PyMOL commands that place a pseudoatom at each C-alpha (Angstrom):
pseudoatom trace, name=CA, resn=UNK, resi=1, chain=A, elem=C, hetatm=0, pos=[13.768, -10.376, -3.558]
pseudoatom trace, name=CA, resn=UNK, resi=2, chain=A, elem=C, hetatm=0, pos=[17.211, -9.097, -2.114]
pseudoatom trace, name=CA, resn=UNK, resi=3, chain=A, elem=C, hetatm=0, pos=[16.866, -6.039, -4.316]
pseudoatom trace, name=CA, resn=UNK, resi=4, chain=A, elem=C, hetatm=0, pos=[13.309, -4.949, -3.429]
pseudoatom trace, name=CA, resn=UNK, resi=5, chain=A, elem=C, hetatm=0, pos=[13.130, -2.064, -1.133]
pseudoatom trace, name=CA, resn=UNK, resi=6, chain=A, elem=C, hetatm=0, pos=[9.869, -3.213, 0.211]
pseudoatom trace, name=CA, resn=UNK, resi=7, chain=A, elem=C, hetatm=0, pos=[11.069, -6.562, 1.145]
pseudoatom trace, name=CA, resn=UNK, resi=8, chain=A, elem=C, hetatm=0, pos=[14.062, -4.875, 2.741]
pseudoatom trace, name=CA, resn=UNK, resi=9, chain=A, elem=C, hetatm=0, pos=[11.373, -2.947, 5.009]
pseudoatom trace, name=CA, resn=UNK, resi=10, chain=A, elem=C, hetatm=0, pos=[9.674, -6.149, 5.704]
pseudoatom trace, name=CA, resn=UNK, resi=11, chain=A, elem=C, hetatm=0, pos=[13.024, -7.712, 6.783]
pseudoatom trace, name=CA, resn=UNK, resi=12, chain=A, elem=C, hetatm=0, pos=[13.819, -4.478, 8.895]
pseudoatom trace, name=CA, resn=UNK, resi=13, chain=A, elem=C, hetatm=0, pos=[16.990, -3.623, 6.797]
pseudoatom trace, name=CA, resn=UNK, resi=14, chain=A, elem=C, hetatm=0, pos=[15.418, -0.240, 6.085]
pseudoatom trace, name=CA, resn=UNK, resi=15, chain=A, elem=C, hetatm=0, pos=[13.537, 1.743, 9.169]
pseudoatom trace, name=CA, resn=UNK, resi=16, chain=A, elem=C, hetatm=0, pos=[10.124, 2.908, 8.341]
pseudoatom trace, name=CA, resn=UNK, resi=17, chain=A, elem=C, hetatm=0, pos=[7.068, 4.013, 10.683]
pseudoatom trace, name=CA, resn=UNK, resi=18, chain=A, elem=C, hetatm=0, pos=[5.046, 0.966, 10.750]
pseudoatom trace, name=CA, resn=UNK, resi=19, chain=A, elem=C, hetatm=0, pos=[1.353, 1.800, 11.145]
pseudoatom trace, name=CA, resn=UNK, resi=20, chain=A, elem=C, hetatm=0, pos=[0.330, -2.125, 11.055]
pseudoatom trace, name=CA, resn=UNK, resi=21, chain=A, elem=C, hetatm=0, pos=[1.719, -5.623, 10.586]
pseudoatom trace, name=CA, resn=UNK, resi=22, chain=A, elem=C, hetatm=0, pos=[0.596, -9.019, 10.927]
pseudoatom trace, name=CA, resn=UNK, resi=23, chain=A, elem=C, hetatm=0, pos=[1.744, -12.232, 9.393]
pseudoatom trace, name=CA, resn=UNK, resi=24, chain=A, elem=C, hetatm=0, pos=[0.441, -11.352, 5.936]
pseudoatom trace, name=CA, resn=UNK, resi=25, chain=A, elem=C, hetatm=0, pos=[0.858, -7.654, 5.305]
pseudoatom trace, name=CA, resn=UNK, resi=26, chain=A, elem=C, hetatm=0, pos=[2.832, -4.605, 6.280]
pseudoatom trace, name=CA, resn=UNK, resi=27, chain=A, elem=C, hetatm=0, pos=[1.391, -0.982, 6.583]
pseudoatom trace, name=CA, resn=UNK, resi=28, chain=A, elem=C, hetatm=0, pos=[3.645, 2.089, 6.816]
pseudoatom trace, name=CA, resn=UNK, resi=29, chain=A, elem=C, hetatm=0, pos=[4.002, 5.452, 6.066]
pseudoatom trace, name=CA, resn=UNK, resi=30, chain=A, elem=C, hetatm=0, pos=[5.301, 6.863, 2.693]
pseudoatom trace, name=CA, resn=UNK, resi=31, chain=A, elem=C, hetatm=0, pos=[8.218, 8.853, 2.750]
pseudoatom trace, name=CA, resn=UNK, resi=32, chain=A, elem=C, hetatm=0, pos=[7.199, 11.052, 0.117]
pseudoatom trace, name=CA, resn=UNK, resi=33, chain=A, elem=C, hetatm=0, pos=[3.734, 11.680, 1.177]
pseudoatom trace, name=CA, resn=UNK, resi=34, chain=A, elem=C, hetatm=0, pos=[0.921, 13.177, -1.519]
pseudoatom trace, name=CA, resn=UNK, resi=35, chain=A, elem=C, hetatm=0, pos=[-1.724, 13.792, 1.197]
pseudoatom trace, name=CA, resn=UNK, resi=36, chain=A, elem=C, hetatm=0, pos=[-1.754, 14.224, 4.880]
pseudoatom trace, name=CA, resn=UNK, resi=37, chain=A, elem=C, hetatm=0, pos=[-2.412, 10.692, 5.250]
pseudoatom trace, name=CA, resn=UNK, resi=38, chain=A, elem=C, hetatm=0, pos=[-0.372, 8.565, 2.878]
pseudoatom trace, name=CA, resn=UNK, resi=39, chain=A, elem=C, hetatm=0, pos=[0.227, 5.068, 4.054]
pseudoatom trace, name=CA, resn=UNK, resi=40, chain=A, elem=C, hetatm=0, pos=[1.538, 2.057, 1.728]
pseudoatom trace, name=CA, resn=UNK, resi=41, chain=A, elem=C, hetatm=0, pos=[0.018, -1.404, 2.216]
pseudoatom trace, name=CA, resn=UNK, resi=42, chain=A, elem=C, hetatm=0, pos=[1.968, -4.375, 1.058]
pseudoatom trace, name=CA, resn=UNK, resi=43, chain=A, elem=C, hetatm=0, pos=[1.730, -8.126, 1.164]
pseudoatom trace, name=CA, resn=UNK, resi=44, chain=A, elem=C, hetatm=0, pos=[4.753, -9.743, 2.931]
pseudoatom trace, name=CA, resn=UNK, resi=45, chain=A, elem=C, hetatm=0, pos=[5.010, -12.123, 0.095]
pseudoatom trace, name=CA, resn=UNK, resi=46, chain=A, elem=C, hetatm=0, pos=[6.811, -10.655, -2.958]
pseudoatom trace, name=CA, resn=UNK, resi=47, chain=A, elem=C, hetatm=0, pos=[4.789, -10.112, -6.215]
pseudoatom trace, name=CA, resn=UNK, resi=48, chain=A, elem=C, hetatm=0, pos=[6.096, -7.658, -8.664]
pseudoatom trace, name=CA, resn=UNK, resi=49, chain=A, elem=C, hetatm=0, pos=[2.552, -6.217, -9.307]
pseudoatom trace, name=CA, resn=UNK, resi=50, chain=A, elem=C, hetatm=0, pos=[-0.953, -7.226, -9.718]
pseudoatom trace, name=CA, resn=UNK, resi=51, chain=A, elem=C, hetatm=0, pos=[0.137, -8.851, -13.130]
pseudoatom trace, name=CA, resn=UNK, resi=52, chain=A, elem=C, hetatm=0, pos=[2.201, -11.316, -11.271]
pseudoatom trace, name=CA, resn=UNK, resi=53, chain=A, elem=C, hetatm=0, pos=[-0.092, -12.160, -8.452]
pseudoatom trace, name=CA, resn=UNK, resi=54, chain=A, elem=C, hetatm=0, pos=[-1.301, -15.777, -9.036]
pseudoatom trace, name=CA, resn=UNK, resi=55, chain=A, elem=C, hetatm=0, pos=[-4.967, -16.703, -9.067]
pseudoatom trace, name=CA, resn=UNK, resi=56, chain=A, elem=C, hetatm=0, pos=[-4.491, -19.019, -6.016]
pseudoatom trace, name=CA, resn=UNK, resi=57, chain=A, elem=C, hetatm=0, pos=[-3.185, -15.712, -3.835]
pseudoatom trace, name=CA, resn=UNK, resi=58, chain=A, elem=C, hetatm=0, pos=[-6.291, -13.521, -5.082]
pseudoatom trace, name=CA, resn=UNK, resi=59, chain=A, elem=C, hetatm=0, pos=[-7.530, -13.364, -1.190]
pseudoatom trace, name=CA, resn=UNK, resi=60, chain=A, elem=C, hetatm=0, pos=[-4.767, -11.144, -0.205]
pseudoatom trace, name=CA, resn=UNK, resi=61, chain=A, elem=C, hetatm=0, pos=[-6.383, -8.648, -2.198]
pseudoatom trace, name=CA, resn=UNK, resi=62, chain=A, elem=C, hetatm=0, pos=[-9.606, -8.466, -0.369]
pseudoatom trace, name=CA, resn=UNK, resi=63, chain=A, elem=C, hetatm=0, pos=[-7.547, -8.831, 2.897]
pseudoatom trace, name=CA, resn=UNK, resi=64, chain=A, elem=C, hetatm=0, pos=[-5.621, -5.630, 2.173]
pseudoatom trace, name=CA, resn=UNK, resi=65, chain=A, elem=C, hetatm=0, pos=[-8.690, -3.617, 1.206]
pseudoatom trace, name=CA, resn=UNK, resi=66, chain=A, elem=C, hetatm=0, pos=[-10.579, -4.531, 4.383]
pseudoatom trace, name=CA, resn=UNK, resi=67, chain=A, elem=C, hetatm=0, pos=[-7.239, -3.600, 6.431]
pseudoatom trace, name=CA, resn=UNK, resi=68, chain=A, elem=C, hetatm=0, pos=[-7.063, -0.264, 4.431]
pseudoatom trace, name=CA, resn=UNK, resi=69, chain=A, elem=C, hetatm=0, pos=[-10.637, 0.435, 5.477]
pseudoatom trace, name=CA, resn=UNK, resi=70, chain=A, elem=C, hetatm=0, pos=[-9.857, -0.169, 9.060]
pseudoatom trace, name=CA, resn=UNK, resi=71, chain=A, elem=C, hetatm=0, pos=[-6.651, 2.070, 9.086]
pseudoatom trace, name=CA, resn=UNK, resi=72, chain=A, elem=C, hetatm=0, pos=[-8.593, 4.811, 7.413]
pseudoatom trace, name=CA, resn=UNK, resi=73, chain=A, elem=C, hetatm=0, pos=[-10.798, 4.680, 10.253]
pseudoatom trace, name=CA, resn=UNK, resi=74, chain=A, elem=C, hetatm=0, pos=[-8.049, 4.547, 12.946]
pseudoatom trace, name=CA, resn=UNK, resi=75, chain=A, elem=C, hetatm=0, pos=[-6.532, 7.734, 10.980]
pseudoatom trace, name=CA, resn=UNK, resi=76, chain=A, elem=C, hetatm=0, pos=[-9.917, 9.567, 11.261]
pseudoatom trace, name=CA, resn=UNK, resi=77, chain=A, elem=C, hetatm=0, pos=[-10.291, 9.889, 7.405]
pseudoatom trace, name=CA, resn=UNK, resi=78, chain=A, elem=C, hetatm=0, pos=[-12.826, 7.151, 7.104]
pseudoatom trace, name=CA, resn=UNK, resi=79, chain=A, elem=C, hetatm=0, pos=[-15.995, 9.191, 7.408]
pseudoatom trace, name=CA, resn=UNK, resi=80, chain=A, elem=C, hetatm=0, pos=[-14.752, 12.138, 5.318]
pseudoatom trace, name=CA, resn=UNK, resi=81, chain=A, elem=C, hetatm=0, pos=[-13.311, 9.868, 2.533]
pseudoatom trace, name=CA, resn=UNK, resi=82, chain=A, elem=C, hetatm=0, pos=[-9.997, 8.475, 1.275]
pseudoatom trace, name=CA, resn=UNK, resi=83, chain=A, elem=C, hetatm=0, pos=[-8.635, 6.880, -2.048]
pseudoatom trace, name=CA, resn=UNK, resi=84, chain=A, elem=C, hetatm=0, pos=[-6.879, 3.545, -2.516]
pseudoatom trace, name=CA, resn=UNK, resi=85, chain=A, elem=C, hetatm=0, pos=[-4.593, 3.459, -5.278]
pseudoatom trace, name=CA, resn=UNK, resi=86, chain=A, elem=C, hetatm=0, pos=[-3.002, 0.331, -6.878]
pseudoatom trace, name=CA, resn=UNK, resi=87, chain=A, elem=C, hetatm=0, pos=[-0.614, 1.129, -9.861]
pseudoatom trace, name=CA, resn=UNK, resi=88, chain=A, elem=C, hetatm=0, pos=[0.464, -1.770, -12.311]
pseudoatom trace, name=CA, resn=UNK, resi=89, chain=A, elem=C, hetatm=0, pos=[3.406, -1.659, -14.583]
pseudoatom trace, name=CA, resn=UNK, resi=90, chain=A, elem=C, hetatm=0, pos=[5.604, 1.370, -15.526]
pseudoatom trace, name=CA, resn=UNK, resi=91, chain=A, elem=C, hetatm=0, pos=[2.947, 3.313, -17.420]
pseudoatom trace, name=CA, resn=UNK, resi=92, chain=A, elem=C, hetatm=0, pos=[0.629, 3.386, -14.395]
pseudoatom trace, name=CA, resn=UNK, resi=93, chain=A, elem=C, hetatm=0, pos=[3.459, 5.103, -12.254]
pseudoatom trace, name=CA, resn=UNK, resi=94, chain=A, elem=C, hetatm=0, pos=[4.610, 2.129, -10.660]
pseudoatom trace, name=CA, resn=UNK, resi=95, chain=A, elem=C, hetatm=0, pos=[7.925, 2.660, -9.141]
pseudoatom trace, name=CA, resn=UNK, resi=96, chain=A, elem=C, hetatm=0, pos=[8.411, -0.012, -6.836]
pseudoatom trace, name=CA, resn=UNK, resi=97, chain=A, elem=C, hetatm=0, pos=[7.950, -3.468, -8.292]
pseudoatom trace, name=CA, resn=UNK, resi=98, chain=A, elem=C, hetatm=0, pos=[6.375, -5.076, -5.244]
pseudoatom trace, name=CA, resn=UNK, resi=99, chain=A, elem=C, hetatm=0, pos=[2.474, -5.054, -5.441]
pseudoatom trace, name=CA, resn=UNK, resi=100, chain=A, elem=C, hetatm=0, pos=[1.514, -2.117, -3.067]
pseudoatom trace, name=CA, resn=UNK, resi=101, chain=A, elem=C, hetatm=0, pos=[-1.558, -0.072, -2.438]
pseudoatom trace, name=CA, resn=UNK, resi=102, chain=A, elem=C, hetatm=0, pos=[-1.523, 3.708, -1.504]
pseudoatom trace, name=CA, resn=UNK, resi=103, chain=A, elem=C, hetatm=0, pos=[-4.058, 4.793, 0.968]
pseudoatom trace, name=CA, resn=UNK, resi=104, chain=A, elem=C, hetatm=0, pos=[-4.587, 8.390, 0.778]
pseudoatom trace, name=CA, resn=UNK, resi=105, chain=A, elem=C, hetatm=0, pos=[-6.726, 10.778, 2.642]
pseudoatom trace, name=CA, resn=UNK, resi=106, chain=A, elem=C, hetatm=0, pos=[-6.766, 13.929, 4.894]
pseudoatom trace, name=CA, resn=UNK, resi=107, chain=A, elem=C, hetatm=0, pos=[-7.408, 16.193, 1.995]
pseudoatom trace, name=CA, resn=UNK, resi=108, chain=A, elem=C, hetatm=0, pos=[-10.342, 16.697, -0.685]
pseudoatom trace, name=CA, resn=UNK, resi=109, chain=A, elem=C, hetatm=0, pos=[-9.156, 14.469, -3.536]
pseudoatom trace, name=CA, resn=UNK, resi=110, chain=A, elem=C, hetatm=0, pos=[-9.262, 15.569, -7.200]
pseudoatom trace, name=CA, resn=UNK, resi=111, chain=A, elem=C, hetatm=0, pos=[-10.310, 13.698, -10.417]
pseudoatom trace, name=CA, resn=UNK, resi=112, chain=A, elem=C, hetatm=0, pos=[-8.723, 12.718, -12.781]
pseudoatom trace, name=CA, resn=UNK, resi=113, chain=A, elem=C, hetatm=0, pos=[-5.504, 12.029, -10.547]
pseudoatom trace, name=CA, resn=UNK, resi=114, chain=A, elem=C, hetatm=0, pos=[-2.819, 12.277, -13.267]
for i in range(1, 114): cmd.bond("trace and resi %d" % i, "trace and resi %d" % (i + 1))
show_as sticks, trace
zoom trace
């Protein structure tokens, strides 16, 4: 998607601080962090949201979650705790329409979040 900011990040058209990358996903620091650790984890294949993810691509969800766990451990928030957020569609607060997870930690989280 040529107008998608996350696709532009994947294609290196927009610079970012990459935390992890492989052939399937990209993890990078959020430019407007809501916690001391705030990392976005995205599939390299474009899906506007969870609603658009085809059933046959469902394995990417588990893959991202396990990588999020590993990143949390590497960032030193694995033991104290972290939050993984997936917003879907406008009413959830999704602003960038490319499937993405927020990995948040480094401070005590509150509930409800919004």
